N, C-alpha and C positions, 0 to 999 in steps of 0.2 A: 504494500500500500504506500502511496506517496502523499507527502504533506509539503506545504510551503515551508513550515518551520516545525522542528521537533525541539522541545524544551526538556532538559533533564533536571528534574527536581521541582516539586510543587511547594516550594517555600515562597516567601514574600516576593523575591525578585522574579522567580519563574512565573508565578501567578500574575504579577503586574505586567510582565512582558506578554503573557498570553492574552490578557484583557486588551491591551493596547493593539496587538496584532489582529485580534478577532473583531475589533471595532471597524477595521478596514477590510473585512471579508477574507482575511487570510485563513487558509486551512491549517489549524494548529493542533498538535498533539503534545500534551504534557504527560511525562511518565514519572511516577513517584514510586520508589522502592518500598516505602513504608505503607502501612495500612492507613495512616492518618496524614493529612497534608499540613504544611507549615514549616517543615524542616527544623531549623534551629530556633524558630519561634512558633512552636506547636502547642498542643494541649493533650491531656490524657485524663483518664479516670482510674482511681485506685482507692480501695477501701470505701467505696461509695461516695468519694469526694472528687470534685473536678479541679484540676490544676493547670496552670500555664507552665510552659517550659521556658524558664529564664527571663520572663518579662518583668523587668524592674520599672521601666518607663518607656513611653514613646517620646522621642525628642521632637523638636521643631514645632512647638505649640503654636497654633493659629487661632487667635480669638475670633469668635463669631463676628461677622461684619467687618473684618480687617480690610483696610483699603490702602495699605502702604505698598512699597516696592515688592515685586514678586519674590516669594520665599519658597523653600522646598515643598511645604505642605500644600501650598496653592497649586504648584505645578502638578503634583500628584492628582489632586482633585480634578483639575482641568483636563489633564491628559487621559485619565481613566474615566472621566465623566461620572464621578462619584460626588455626592453631596457631603458637606461637612457633617450634617446630622446623621448620616448613615453610619459613620464611624463611632459615634457616641463618646467622643473624647472629652474628658474632664480634667482641668488643670491641676497641677500640684499646688499645695499651700506653701510649703517651703521644704528645702532640703539643706544638707550641710556637709562640710568637709571638716573632719575632727582629727587632729594630730596631737595626741597627749593633751597639753593644756591650751593649745591653740585651736580655735573653732571659728569657722566662717559660715554664715548662712547665705544661701542664694535662692532666688525665686525665678519667676519668668520675667523679671525686669532686671536688666543688666545693672541699672543704677543701684540696686540693693547690694550686689556683689562689690561694686565700686566703693560704696560706703563701708562695707566690711573690710576691704583692703585698707581704706583710710583709718579705720578703727584699730586694726591689728598691726598694720605695717605702714604707718604714716609717711615714712620716708620713701616708700615704694609706689605710692598712689599715682604720681605723675607718670612714671614708667608704665604702670598698668593701663592708664588711660591711653597712652600712645600705642601700646600693644593692642588694645581693643579697637582702636581706630584702624590699625593696620589689618586687623582681622574682619573688618566690616563687610568686605566683599568676598563671596565664595570664589575659590579658584576655578579656573576653567576646567571642566570635567572631560574625562575620556581622552586625555593626552598623556603619553608616557614621558613625563618629565623626570629628570634625575632627582632622587630623594635628597632632602636637605634636613640636617639635624635640628630638631626643635630645641633641644637643650642649648645648642650653640646660638640659635637666633634669640632665645630668651635672655641670654646674657647681655644683649644689646639694650634690653629694657628693664631688667630686674637684677638686683645684686643679692637679694636675700634667698638663700637656697631653700629655706623652709617654705616661703611663699611659692617658689617655683614648684616644689614637690606637691604642695596643697592644690595648686591649679592643675597640675598634671594628673593627679590621682583619679578624679572622676572620669577624665578623658581616656586614661589608660584602661580603667575597668570597663568603660563602655564599649571599647572596640579596637584596642591596639594589639596587633599580633607581634610586634617587634619588642624584644627585650630591652629594657632600660631607656630607650629613646623612641622617637616616632618621627615620621616624615612631617615636615612643617605644613604641607598642604593638608594632611589629615588633621593636624592640630587645629588649623583654621576652621575646617569643616565642623569638627567637634566643639570647638569654642563657640561658634555661632549657634550650633544645634542645641547645646546644653546651657550655656551661659547667657546668650543673647535672646534666643527664642524660648527655650525651656522645656520642661517636662509636662507630660499629660499621660492619661491612661484611659483606654477604652473601658467603659463602665462594666461590660460583661467579660472583660479580659481579652486575651489575644484572639480568641475564636470569633469575636465580633468583627474584627478586621478581616480575618480569613474567610468568614462566611460571606461578607460583602464581595470579596474578590472572586471566590469560587462561584457564587451565584451569578455574578455578572459575566464571568467567563463562559459558563455553560449556557446561559441565556443567549449569548452571542454566537453559539454554535461550536465553541471550543470543546475538544475532547480531553478528558482527564482519566488516566488509568493509574489506579493505585495497585500496590503489591506487584509492581512491574519494574524490576531493576534493569538497568542497561548492562548487558554482559560484555559488549564490545562495540567499538566504533571502527568500522572497516574503512581504512584510509588507503586510497589508491591515487597515484599521481597528484599528491598534495591536497586531496579533497576527501571529505567523508562521503562515501558512496552508499553506505548502509548503516543502519543502527540496529544491532542485534539485541532483541529484548529477551528477558528472562523466561518468557512464555514460549520461546522457540520461534518467535515471529521476527521477520526482518522487515523494516520499514525504510523508506527513502525520504530525503528532505533536501530542499535547496539550501537551507540554513539549519545549523544545530547550535542552540544556545544551552550552555551548561552552567547550572548554579551549584554543581557538586563540589567545586573547589579546584584549584589549579592542579595539585598533585593527583587528586582523585580522578580528574578528567583525563589527564595525560596517561594514567594507568589503564584507561579504557581503550586506548588507541591500539589498533592491530599492528601498526608499524613501529611501535616502541616495545622492544624486547629486553630492555635493560632498566636499571634503577636510577638513571641519571637525574630524575626529577625528585627522588626521595629526599635528598638533602634540603629541598625547599619546603618540606613539611613544617608546619607550625609546632612550637614546643610549649606554648602557653595554654594550660588547661586549668579547669576549675572544679571545685565541689560546690554544690548548692544544697542547702537544707531548708525545709519548709516545716513550719509548726502552725497547726491550727490551735486556737486558744478559746477558752471559755470566758475571756475577759477582753474588753477593748484595750489594745496596746497603749492607747493614750493614757488610760488610767494607770498603766504600769510604768509610765515614764518615757514613752516613745512618741515624740511630737512630730518628727520629720517624716516626709514621704520616703526619702532615700537618704541614708547616712553613709558617706564614704569615710573610712577611718584608717588610721595607721598608728601603731604603738612603737615607741622606741626611736632611736636615732636613724634618720635616713629612711627613704621610701624605696624598697626593693621591688622593681618590676621585672621579675625573671622567674623561671621555673625553680621552685625551691628545692633544697636538699631533703627536707622533711616531706612526708606524704601530703601534708597540708600546711600552708603558711597562715597561721592564725594571727600574725602580727598586723595584718591588714585585711580589708574586706569591704563588702557592701551589705548594708541592712536595709531591707525594703519593707514598708508597711502599706499595702494597697489601700487599706481603709482610711488612710490619712489624706488622700486626695480630696479635692473640693467636689465631692459627689453631691448631686442634686438630692439624693436620698442615701442614707447609710447603707453600706453593704450588709448582706445577710449573714456574714461570718467574719471572724477575726483571724488574721494571719500575719505572720512575720516570716521573712525569707532572709537568708544570709549566704553570701557567696565569698569564696576564698580561692586564692591561687593554689594549684595542686601540682605535685610531681607526677606527671603522666606515666613515667616508667614503672614506678612501684605498683600502681593500681592495676597494671596489666600483668605484672609478674606473680602476684599472689594467687594461690588456689582459691576455690570458691569459699571454703570455710574461713580462711584467713581474710579474704576480701570482705565478707559480711561482718566479721568481727571488727575489723578496722573501720569499716563504714559506720557502724553503730557507735564506736568509740569516738570518732571524730565529730559525729553529729552532737554528742554530748559536750565535747570540748568547745565546739562552735557555740553551743547554747550558753556556756559559761562566758565566752568572749562577748557575745551579744549583750549579756547582762551588764557588762562594764559600760555600755553605751546607752543604757536605758534603765532597765530594771530586771529583776529575776522573773523569768517566764516559767521556770520549771514546774511550779505548782499549778500552772494553768494550761498546760499542754494536753490537748485531747487527741491529737493525731500528729504523726511525724512521717515525713518522707524526705528523700534526698536523691541526688544523682552525682556521679563521679565521672572522670574522664572515660572510664570504661563504658558507662551508660551512653555517653555522647557518641562514641564510636559505634556502639551497637545499633543505634537508631539513625545515625546520619552518615556513617562510614568516614567521618572526618579522621584523618590520621592523628594519632596521639590524643584524641579527644579534644583537639584544638578548636574551640568554638569560633575563634576569629581567623582560622585558616592559616595560610602561609604568610610570613612576613614579606615575601616577595609579591607585591601587588602588581597586577597587569592593568594599568589605568585605562588603556585603550580597549581592553577586552579582547584584543586580537591574539590569536595563537599562530604558530607556524603552519597550521592547517588552514587552507584558504577559506573554508566555509564553517569553521568551528570557532565559536566565540564564548568568552566567559562573562557571566553576570553575577552580581551579588558580592559576597564577602571578599573573594580574591580578585575582584576588580577594584577593590579599595573602598567600596561603599559599605558603611557599617550601620547596624541597627535596623529597625523596621522601616523607617523612612528612607534611609540610605539604600536598603535592599530594593525597595519599590522603585526608587529613582534609577537605580542601576538597570533593572529590568526594562523600564520604559526607555532609557537611553539606548540600550542595545537593540531593542525592538525597532526604535526609530531609525537607527543608523544602519542596521544590517538586515532587519526583517521587512522593512517597508521601502527600502531603496533597491532599485534594480528589478 
């Protein structure tokens, strides 16, 4: 069977690309290896409870009735022909960055963070203002420009290493695949997404966004096949000539878009019989723990929507030696967003950097033992940033790098993929393109923008 475009992966980027292409009458097939759609931003049910996978916040908040210059969320709504109301987004109240005794609050108003810098680092505020002015415009997308060290650029504006680390911490946790540093273009994107525009959350969780995309896609005639992995991309004369599916079916397409990741996509190629792409695999992995409570977290001392924290000297953004690095992390309280009505359950989530190697080395019994132990240690760490939750926990779940690889095939459980980003989305195969995480677009909004951009450039041209 022949399609105009085959898309590998029914995550945010793949679905957004599919919607965009289907709007223009393209014959599109999305194949998803998993039973559920969403990829790295999916959902599941366990113990009778519904959970999101990894949703701390949606960035790039767009207030109803916004009339300013075009920003990412506007572009998504216009290009996908989706209304703001369909996504059910509700803004954050406040979040914070907390390093030992230093704490800065931020909201969806950059002026608040500027005031916090003035309060905590008065001699740095002028440099911060100049930095924020430099970051006011998003970089040009989809061009493979050489990476530039963010830490080097920040020395032009800021001299206090603590402030630098506090500004970097949320941006690193939200989407940086590179250890210790990040490309300055990505810093600008994340600075604007998180500090200038800010956080929001779909009222019904990530499935609300996914349902809008899948419903729109299928209504437009797009085909979605779940439980259908891609076994091989047959490459001849520099082009993908066939896509071999797990069901034993071969399909053809003029264009193949892959959201599976750089290393993962290259491993599918029939013309690659070595491991030369393996060194490009990401090394940054995470554990995430979820606690359902019988009490509102606010009553237990948790006021923020998201708290990014670090304990001790210096902020280490690298794969830790220990199975889990409890010295830093992210605490998310979904119920603290500015919901029109209170949520019907109380939840706290905590995310930490993890050593991907050890989680894959343990046998099943050791794995389960260590997972349970680190969930409890994480709970004690969370208590230091709010209050003791232990007497209020009614249900617990969590995932590790091993879980991520099981359900997404991402090497090493690396949620943010390879540190080698292909900004153009182009590969050495003429009609094979990358979208999503390894194109350099991060988060829910970034993933959808990536899918739209690749659909526009390679699915709708020619």
